[in-house]
C-alpha positions, 0 to 999 in steps of 0.5 A, a space after each residue: 261618782 260622788 253619790 256612789 262613793 258616798 253610798 258604799 262608804 255608808 253601808 252598815 257595817 263594812 262600809 262605817 269600817 272602810 269609811 273610818 279607816 279612811 278618816 284614819 288615813 286622811 288625818 296621816 295615819 298610816 295603816 300598818 299593824 302598829 296603828 292598832 296598838 298606838 290608836 288603842 293607847 291613845 284612846 285609853 289616855 282619852 277614855 282617862 281624860 274624860 273620866 277626870 274631866 267628869 270628876 272635875 265638872 262634878 266638884 265644880 262650884 254651883 256656875 254663875 249664870 249667864 245673860 244671854 240677851 244680845 244687843 238689839 242693834 247687832 249688825 250681824 246677818 244671823 245665820 239659820 242653824 239646825 236645831 240643837 240643844 240651845 233652845 231646850 236649855 233655855 226653856 230649862 233655864 239659864 246657860 251655866 258654867 258647865 255648858 260652856 267649857 272651852 274650846 281647848 276642852 271641847 277639842 280634846 273631848 270631839 277628838 276622844 269621841 271620834 277615835 272612839 269610832 277609828 277604835 272600833 273599826 280597827 277593833 274589827 280589823 282584829 278579827 281574822 276568823 271567817 265567821 259570818 254569824 259575828 261579823 268577822 273578816 278574813 284576811 282578804 277582805 281585810 286587805 281589799 278595805 285597807 286598799 279602799 280606805 287608803 285609796 280615798 283617804 290619800 287624796 287622789 281619787 277625791 282630788 279626780 272628783 274635785 276636778 270634775 266637779 268644783 273647777 268646771 264653774 260654768 257648768 257647775 251641778 249643785 247637787 253633786 257639788 254638796 255630796 262633794 264637800 259633804 263627803 270631804 266634810 265626813 272624811 277630814 273629821 280627825 282633821 279638825 282641831 284648834 291647830 294646823 299643825 295638827 293635821 300638818 301631814 294629811 295627805 288628802 288636806 295636801 293633795 286637796 289644799 294646794 290643787 289650783 283652782 279648787 280651793 277658790 272654788 269652794 270659797 266662790 260657792 261660800 259666797 254665792 250662799 251668802 250674799 245670794 242665798 242660793 247654790 247651798 241647800 241648807 245651814 247645815 251644807 254652809 257649815 260643811 262648806 265652811 269648815 272644809 274650806 277652813 280645814 283646807 285654807 289653814 293647811 295651805 297657809 302652813 307652806 305660804 310665806 308672808 310675801 306669797 301671802 300678799 301677793 295672792 289673799 290682799 286686796 292691794 292687788 299686788 303680785 311679789 316676783 324676784 327680779 334679776 338682782 334677786 330682791 323683792 318687786 311688786 306688780 299689779 295682779 290681773 288675775 282677780 276672778 279666782 282670788 280669796 281675799 283675807 279680809 273677806 275670809 276673815 270677815 264672814 269668819 268673824 260672823 259665824 264665830 260670833 253665832 258659835 261663841 256668843 249669839 248661840 254658843 256651842 254647848 257641851 250638849 251639842 255633841 255629847 251622845 247617849 249611852 244608847 248610841 255608843 257601841 259596846 266595847 267588849 262585843 265585837 259588832 259592826 263599828 259605832 258610826 256616829 251621826 255627825 250632822 249634831 258635830 256640825 257646829 261643833 266642827 265650825 267652831 273648831 276649824 273656823 277659830 283655827 283659820 282665824 288665829 292662822 290667819 291673826 298671827 300672819 295680820 300680827 306680824 304684818 303689822 310690824 313691816 314697814 314695806 308694806 300694808 296689811 291685809 285687814 283694819 284691826 277693827 275687822 277683827 273685833 265683836 263690836 256688838 259684843 262690845 257695845 253691850 257687855 260692860 267691863 264688870 260683866 267679865 271682871 275677875 271673881 277668883 283668880 288662880 294664886 298658886 304659888 307655883 305655877 309651871 312653865 307652859 309646855 312648849 315643844 322641846 327644842 331638841 325634839 321639834 319637827 318641821 316637816 315630815 314629824 308625827 302631828 301632835 298629839 291633841 287628845 291629851 291636856 297639856 299645861 297650856 289648856 289646864 291654864 286656859 281653863 284655869 283662867 276661864 273660871 277667874 272670870 264672871 262671865 263664861 262666853 267671854 271668858 270662852 272668846 279670851 281663852 281661844 279668840 282674844 282678838 275679837 276684843 279690842 287691846 284696850 279692853 283686853 288689857 283692863 281685864 289684864 289689870 283686873 287679873 293683877 289687881 286681883 291676885 295682889 289682893 291676895 299676895 299684897 294683903 300685908 294685914 292678913 300676912 301679919 296676923 297669919 304668922 305672927 301669932 308664931 313669933 316668939 322675939 318680939 324684943 327687936 321689933 321697933 317699927 311697923 317697917 320691922 313687924 312687915 319684914 320679920 313677918 315676910 309681908 314685905 321684903 327688904 332689899 338692901 343694894 349697893 349702888 356700885 354692886 346692883 346687879 349682884 345685890 339684887 339677884 342675891 335678894 331676889 332669888 330667894 324669893 320665888 313664887 307668890 313671895 316675889 309677888 309681895 310688896 319690895 322694899 328697897 334700901 340704897 347703899 352709897 359707894 362710901 358704905 352709908 345707908 342713903 336717907 329716905 322712906 321706900 313708899 313705892 318711888 325708891 322700888 320703881 327707881 332700883 327697877 328702872 336702874 336694875 333693867 337698864 343694866 340687866 338688859 342694856 347691851 354695850 355699844 362702845 368698847 370701854 363699856 364692858 366686854 363684848 360677847 357677840 354673834 354677828 353672822 348667820 351661820 352662828 360664828 361667834 366673835 368673842 372679845 375676851 381677851 382685853 376682859 381677860 386682862 381686866 380680871 387678871 388681878 383677880 382670883 377665880 372666885 372674885 372675877 366680875 363680869 358684866 350682865 350686859 351682854 346676856 341679851 344683844 340687839 338684832 337687825 331690828 335694834 331690838 334684843 334677842 337672847 345671846 346664843 354664844 356658847 362662849 358666855 356659858 364658860 364665862 358666867 357660872 350657872 348661866 341659867 339662873 342668871 336668865 331666870 333671874 332676868 326673868 324675874 325682873 321683868 315679870 315684876 314690872 309687868 306685875 307692878 305695872 311698871 313700863 320699861 324702856 327694853 324692847 325685844 324682838 318679835 321671835 322672843 316675845 312669840 316664845 314668851 307666849 309659847 309659840 313656835 317661830 317660823 321662817 317668816 319670824 327670822 325676818 325680825 331677827 336677821 332680814 339677810 339670812 331671811 332673804 338668803 334662804 328665800 332665795 334659795 327655794 328659788 334656785 335651779 336644780 343645777 345652781 342648788 347642787 353648786 351650792 354644796 349644801 347639806 342638812 347642816 347649821 354652823 353654830 358657834 364654830 361647831 357643825 350640826 346636822 339638821 337630820 340624822 345623817 345631814 352631812 350626807 343629805 345634799 340640798 336639792 330642789 325637791 327638799 330646799 323647802 325642808 332644809 330652809 324650814 329646818 334651817 330656821 327652825 333650828 335658828 329661832 327655836 333650838 338656839 338659846 332654847 335652855 335659855 330662853 326657858 329659863 328666862 320663862 321660868 322666872 317670868 312665869 314665877 310672877 305672870 301666869 302664862 295663860 294671862 300673857 296669851 290673852 295678847 299677841 307678840 306686838 301687844 305684850 311688848 306694849 305691856 312691857 315698853 308702852 305703846 311707840 304709836 302714841 307719840 307726844 302729849 294727847 292735846 284733844 285729850 286735855 281739851 277735853 278735860 280742861 276745866 277753866 276758872 279765874 276769869 278764863 275761857 276757851 275763846 281767849 287768844 292766850 287760851 288758843 291750843 
């Protein structure tokens, strides 16, 4: 049956059209009259993007050569792979930077090429004349082809085949199995992207990923080949198997929470269930024969990605086709069917990176939980053999960007986010984040390392990435804080030299250094007024602080850096400190998961009643509030906007404060919650992230999913959420949509999305705008949320003094030596 289906779909002309249409259906597109216009609009956009990309490549400066030598002690088993253009490149000379484009750019180009196939198929469907000479299609034939494409692309047919071919493990026909996987591999070609959410609406992935045992059977075949070298014919087949597995597993993980993940994919052999008290408990899992262990997936993917990223990297020539292969756009001929085998390594790179990053995000989230043990060690993610053979200097910064107008990253608009049932993300058009990654990649000397850092940074240990981040900062400071150059470029335009009496006057008059006069008793307002006038590259310059005491006198001392650091510490403490005592300032607090806010404004209004409205003083101490983990989150209370004029300006200022501290490598005490740090990275928060903000609400939402139909009806819940005493609909007409067993999952995810991504979105965006004035978004994306917190406040896991390190560097003199009792540690 599989071979017959493959034969029909591979027939010249009509078979290619059906295959392309089935691939469209498999990716979540709806075959109707609108899809033709919609798809062609996408193609027009992508063609323009390709032209722009080609122009950028032509204007790129001469690329730096790449050393392709790998470590002779490389422990990674090298997979045999199909012949690719790498050997030809080696013959012609070393690889150039243009050969190793970033993965987001490869993803866009790959999607563009695949969409060209679909465009040809849609063009064929437009032709309605029954003319056999031109190959046109009549209406009846068109309907029949669309019907067949839907049956293939929507999944039930392939699922039925999978039950017959894959599930009876004792009677497997490996030839049929390989044909079946090859068929899925081709049909899911539009689902191979770097983000799982791009294919979230795929009906084919949903049918196959969630059927019990099917994905596990595919994984068993992969392990059989990797460890026993049998079952699968060749390396191209293992690439196809692994690509299909990555697409299906990444799709399944979209609907799997952390506890369920640990129960099913962790080697702890624990299964989570809920007792009568609706509390999570653990019990051993005895069904070990059909399990997928996450640690094994991480290890196998690491070795394959090492081959694709480093040992034999995927090149532009691996999937760029010649002009002779492309179908003429002006001719209504049979649609062009690309030789997909040439894209095998590219697809595994895209799909493998997608799954690896999904697992890493899960791992990062689990590492902060004290009640569970995560599924693998941090070292499981590292390309250790690369770290052993590559020095820091090999990936040093060569030309970091110093644009003074760093744009905020393109985040999903909080008001437009859709969790379930939304349209798939358009991954054909480049985003600001992709452009920023490309710019940062060009900053590193080694293009292979740049590709790794911008796509799978977890392959490099944190301390190594931290040093590279510091090198980015130092290289940027070499330009932004080059006071001699700034003075030389501006002093020739100065006419008034009469009031210049010192070098400090020259620095401040030329703008090479900014001077802030701060009153001790008005620290926040003076700092905001002074620093908000400095944006972009101006805030990156050195700042000289002069304190004025409560008597109005200038405090003695010269700011050589220490005074500014004292100023930063005091300012951050005031700006982010949350009042715990009643006398510590006005409290505006959000204390319930329904968003009801208790405002303690009456005492505050009485306190300020003696001041005129334009002189009203307010405390900056409640722009952030603590959550259950005693870390800070954005205060989403609506009453804060009424209390504080120009509220977004304050959050933008707070972002600049924190950005300046990170830019100057100054550690601060402030600790932020994981969901807020995710927004700092431009990531979308999910239900599992809610645990880090409101554990009780997270538990209640999880309980909802396990209630019976009758119990759900008794709750009387609708698709609404209460915020600040106001009711907001989660869906259009949500007040009229009851929460039932069939839609409770959608309700839970929409609710958590509203709490984590929509509430306070404007304030968060303002904060990010200020933060990114100093720290470009791409630089921050080198790290996970936990690691960003380490950059901000240091590593809490390092307690006390490193006695072992002191012993190693200690030098004894004056007659003392380590054997003396007085010198014992």
